[in-house]
C-alpha positions as CSV (number, residue, x, y, z in Angstrom):
1,M,95.7,-86.7,-42.3
2,K,95.2,-83.3,-40.6
3,F,91.7,-82.9,-42.0
4,T,90.7,-86.3,-40.7
5,L,91.9,-85.4,-37.2
6,I,90.1,-82.0,-37.4
7,F,86.9,-83.7,-38.5
8,F,87.2,-86.3,-35.8
9,I,87.7,-83.6,-33.1
10,I,84.7,-81.7,-34.5
11,Y,82.5,-84.8,-34.4
12,L,83.6,-85.6,-30.8
13,L,82.8,-82.0,-29.7
14,L,79.4,-82.2,-31.5
15,G,78.6,-85.5,-29.8
16,A,79.6,-84.1,-26.4
17,L,77.4,-81.1,-27.1
18,V,74.4,-83.3,-27.9
19,V,74.9,-85.4,-24.8
20,Y,75.2,-82.2,-22.7
21,L,72.0,-80.8,-24.2
22,Q,70.2,-84.1,-23.6
23,I,71.2,-84.1,-19.9
24,Y,70.3,-80.4,-19.6
25,F,66.9,-80.9,-21.3
26,S,66.2,-84.1,-19.2
27,K,66.8,-82.2,-15.9
28,M,64.1,-79.7,-16.7
29,K,60.8,-79.8,-14.8
30,S,58.7,-80.7,-17.9
31,R,59.4,-84.2,-19.0
32,W,58.5,-83.5,-22.6
33,I,61.5,-81.2,-23.2
34,G,63.8,-84.1,-22.6
35,L,62.2,-86.0,-25.4
36,I,63.0,-83.3,-28.1
37,L,66.4,-84.7,-29.2
38,P,65.3,-88.4,-29.2
39,G,62.2,-87.3,-31.2
40,L,64.4,-85.5,-33.7
41,T,66.7,-88.5,-34.2
42,L,63.6,-90.7,-34.6
43,I,62.2,-88.5,-37.3
44,Y,65.6,-88.4,-38.9
45,S,65.8,-92.2,-39.0
46,I,62.3,-92.4,-40.5
47,I,63.4,-90.0,-43.2
48,I,66.5,-92.2,-43.9
49,V,64.3,-95.2,-44.3
50,L,61.8,-93.4,-46.6
51,N,64.7,-92.2,-48.8
52,I,66.0,-95.7,-49.5
53,V,66.2,-95.8,-53.3
54,E,64.7,-98.7,-55.1
55,P,67.6,-100.6,-56.7
56,S,67.4,-101.2,-60.4
57,V,68.2,-104.9,-59.8
58,D,65.4,-107.2,-58.9
59,I,65.7,-108.3,-55.3
60,S,63.2,-110.3,-53.2
61,T,60.8,-108.8,-50.8
62,T,62.5,-110.3,-47.8
63,Q,65.8,-108.7,-48.9
64,R,64.0,-105.3,-49.2
65,I,62.5,-105.8,-45.7
66,A,65.9,-106.7,-44.3
67,M,67.4,-103.7,-46.0
68,V,64.8,-101.3,-44.5
69,L,64.9,-102.9,-41.1
70,S,68.7,-102.8,-40.9
71,A,68.7,-99.1,-42.0
72,F,66.0,-98.3,-39.4
73,I,67.8,-100.1,-36.6
74,T,71.3,-98.6,-37.3
75,S,69.9,-95.1,-37.7
76,N,68.1,-95.4,-34.4
77,I,71.2,-96.1,-32.4
78,P,71.5,-92.3,-31.4
79,T,67.8,-92.4,-30.4
80,I,68.4,-95.3,-28.1
81,I,71.4,-93.7,-26.5
82,L,69.5,-90.4,-26.0
83,L,66.5,-92.2,-24.5
84,A,68.9,-94.1,-22.1
85,I,70.4,-90.8,-21.0
86,Y,66.9,-89.4,-20.5
87,A,65.7,-92.4,-18.5
88,A,68.9,-92.3,-16.3
89,V,68.6,-88.6,-15.5
90,R,64.8,-88.7,-14.9
91,Q,65.3,-91.7,-12.5
92,K,68.0,-89.8,-10.6
93,L,65.7,-86.8,-10.3
94,K,62.9,-89.0,-9.1
95,R,65.1,-90.6,-6.5
96,K,66.3,-87.3,-5.3
97,S,62.8,-86.0,-5.1
98,E,61.7,-89.0,-3.0
99,I,64.7,-88.5,-0.6
100,D,63.8,-84.8,-0.2
101,K,60.2,-85.8,0.6
102,M,61.4,-88.3,3.2
103,N,63.7,-85.6,4.7
104,I,60.8,-83.2,5.0
105,K,58.6,-85.8,6.7
106,D,61.4,-86.6,9.1
107,L,61.6,-83.0,10.3
């Protein structure tokens, strides 16, 4: 029970660190730096899909495609979350930049 709680807290802290890093990277001037973590999670999800072991039982092609697609979609949930954070931060920075430009023109 204690180990489960400790691992849960570690995973929460790790998740918070990843979100903080994504926000930090997204705020940088170069937009490509903010795409590092989503790119890494995308590569990880592709590796997961490529490592799906062929089962010894005969299954149909549609079942294999469904298995690969479900693995790809579920392993890309972190990628989607990180891209949403990236888009929100970049949109906020763009809006702030436009307001600053308007304030400069008003002077």
